[in-house]
C-alpha positions in Angstrom: -22.7 -16.6 -7.5 -20.2 -15.1 -9.2 -16.0 -15.6 -8.5 -14.3 -12.8 -8.2 -10.9 -14.8 -8.2 -9.8 -18.3 -9.4 -6.8 -20.4 -9.7 -4.7 -17.6 -8.0 -1.5 -19.1 -6.3 1.6 -17.5 -5.9 4.6 -16.4 -3.3 6.4 -13.4 -3.0 9.9 -13.5 -1.3 10.9 -10.7 1.2 12.6 -7.6 -0.6 10.8 -8.9 -4.0 9.5 -5.9 -6.0 6.3 -7.6 -7.4 4.6 -5.5 -10.2 0.4 -7.0 -10.8 -1.2 -6.0 -14.1 -4.3 -6.5 -16.0 -7.2 -5.1 -17.7 -10.0 -3.4 -15.7 -12.0 -5.8 -13.8 -9.3 -8.6 -14.1 -9.6 -8.6 -10.1 -5.9 -6.8 -9.8 -7.9 -4.7 -6.3 -10.1 -7.2 -5.0 -6.6 -9.6 -5.1 -4.4 -7.2 -3.1 -7.2 -6.7 -0.4 -6.8 -10.2 0.5 -3.4 -9.7 1.5 -4.1 -7.8 4.5 -7.1 -9.4 5.8 -9.3 -6.3 4.1 -10.9 -9.6 1.8 -11.0 -12.9 3.3 -11.0 -15.9 0.8 -14.1 -18.0 -0.1 -12.2 -20.9 -0.3 -8.3 -21.2 -0.4 -5.9 -19.8 2.0 -3.9 -16.6 2.1 -0.8 -17.1 4.5 1.9 -14.0 5.2 4.3 -14.4 7.4 2.9 -18.0 8.5 -0.3 -16.2 9.5 -3.1 -17.6 8.0 -5.1 -15.0 7.4 -8.9 -17.3 7.7 -7.7 -18.2 11.1 -9.9 -17.0 14.1 -6.5 -17.1 15.9 -4.4 -14.8 13.7 -4.6 -10.9 14.7 -5.2 -8.8 11.7 -4.0 -5.8 13.7 -0.5 -7.5 13.4 -1.1 -8.3 9.6 -1.8 -4.9 8.8 1.2 -3.6 10.7 3.2 -6.1 8.5 1.4 -5.4 5.3 0.7 -1.8 4.4 -2.2 -0.9 1.9 -2.2 2.2 -0.1 -5.4 2.4 -2.1 -5.9 4.0 -5.8 -8.0 7.0 -4.6 -5.9 8.4 -1.5 -9.4 10.5 -0.2 -10.6 7.0 0.5 -7.8 6.7 3.7 -7.9 10.6 4.6 -10.0 11.6 7.4 -8.3 13.3 10.2 -8.1 17.4 10.6 -4.3 17.5 10.2 -1.9 15.8 7.8 -0.2 14.9 11.1 -3.4 13.5 12.8 -4.1 11.3 9.8 -0.3 9.9 9.6 -0.3 9.6 13.1 -3.5 7.6 14.0 -2.3 4.4 12.5 1.0 4.3 15.3 -1.2 5.5 17.7 -3.3 2.5 17.5 -0.7 0.4 17.9 -0.6 1.8 21.5 3.1 3.8 21.2 4.0 6.8 23.5 3.0 10.1 21.9 6.9 10.8 21.5 7.3 7.8 19.4 4.1 8.5 17.7 5.4 12.2 16.5 8.8 10.6 15.7 7.1 7.9 13.1 5.3 11.0 11.7 7.7 13.3 11.1 9.9 10.4 9.7 7.0 9.0 7.4 6.0 12.8 6.4 9.9 13.6 5.3 10.2 10.1 3.3 7.5 10.9 0.8 9.0 14.7 0.0 6.4 16.4 1.9 7.5 19.9 3.4 7.2 19.9 7.4 4.9 22.9 7.4 2.2 20.9 6.1 1.6 18.8 9.3 -0.9 21.4 10.6 -2.9 21.5 7.1 -6.0 19.8 6.4 -5.0 17.0 4.2 -8.5 17.9 2.1 -6.6 21.2 1.3 -3.8 19.5 -0.7 -3.3 18.9 -4.3 -3.9 15.4 -5.6 0.0 14.3 -5.5 0.4 15.8 -1.9 -3.1 13.4 -0.7 -1.7 10.7 -2.4 1.8 11.4 -0.2 -0.2 12.2 2.6 -2.2 8.4 2.9 1.4 6.8 1.8 3.0 8.4 4.5 0.3 7.1 6.7 1.1 3.5 5.9 5.0 3.8 6.1 4.6 5.9 9.9 3.1 2.2 10.7 6.2 0.5 9.4 5.4 -2.3 7.3 7.6 -5.1 6.1 5.7 -5.0 2.8 4.2 -2.2 0.9 1.3 -2.8 -1.5 0.1 0.4 -3.6 -3.0 0.4 -5.8 -2.4 2.3 -9.0 -0.1 4.6 -7.2 0.7 7.3 -9.9 -3.2 7.2 -11.1 -4.6 10.9 -12.0 -0.8 12.5 -11.5 0.6 14.8 -13.9 4.3 13.6 -15.6 6.4 15.1 -12.6 4.1 13.5 -9.7 4.1 10.3 -11.3 7.6 10.2 -11.8 8.3 11.2 -8.1 6.2 8.5 -6.9 7.8 5.9 -8.3 11.3 7.3 -7.4 10.0 6.7 -4.1 8.8 3.6 -4.3 11.9 2.5 -6.3 13.8 3.9 -2.9 11.7 2.2 -0.2 12.3 -1.2 -2.3 16.4 -0.7 -2.1 15.9 0.0 1.5 14.9 -3.3 1.9 10.9 -3.2 1.6 9.2 -5.8 -0.2 6.8 -3.8 -2.3 3.6 -5.2 -4.5 2.7 -2.3 -7.2 -0.8 -2.5 -9.4 -0.3 -1.0 -12.6 -1.9 -0.1 -16.0 1.5 0.9 -17.2 3.4 -2.0 -18.7 6.6 0.5 -18.9 6.4 1.1 -15.1 6.2 -2.4 -14.2 8.9 -3.7 -16.2 11.2 -0.7 -15.3 10.9 -1.2 -11.8 9.5 -4.8 -11.2 11.6 -8.0 -10.2 8.6 -10.4 -11.4 5.1 -9.4 -12.9 1.8 -11.3 -11.8 -0.6 -11.0 -14.8 -4.3 -11.1 -14.2 -6.2 -12.6 -16.8 -10.1 -13.0 -16.6 -9.8 -13.4 -12.8 -7.1 -15.6 -12.7 -3.4 -15.4 -12.5 -0.4 -16.0 -14.7 
């Protein structure tokens, strides 16, 4: 049996900006998918705000409310007919009122720099950079304490890349804990408080 991750141990403090780097296949994406329960470890523990993600008594719904994960490819997260429905999907499943869901959708869309007139558009008609923003808005609408982004600038032009990084930095300054996977050492060095290096599926 192959091992996806081994000898990985770290703590993330509230309000930190953590960069995760490593070559392709080093386990970066696998690592971050453990942090909101998408993957459970076959051994070892993952603890988020005192909640052991391997425990049957732990509510993964609550974990995912606290830890928001944005995948590298936004089309993996977009599925509704309109931007408004897509961004509002998570808050709606929290059992919030229609008014609160609508407020969260507007705030999230505004926070990622999308115009309000995009709300009734299909997310699949948007550009790659706009799709990325919609995917991020859908996570932000859940109001997570921690935001994990897997290569958030992948495939974007230089302008789009800088805009996304500026947004991420602003969320960090607003008090959110950030973990960002990136192939760019320059980006990680510029924004991160601390860097995790994935090397041969282990962490240093």
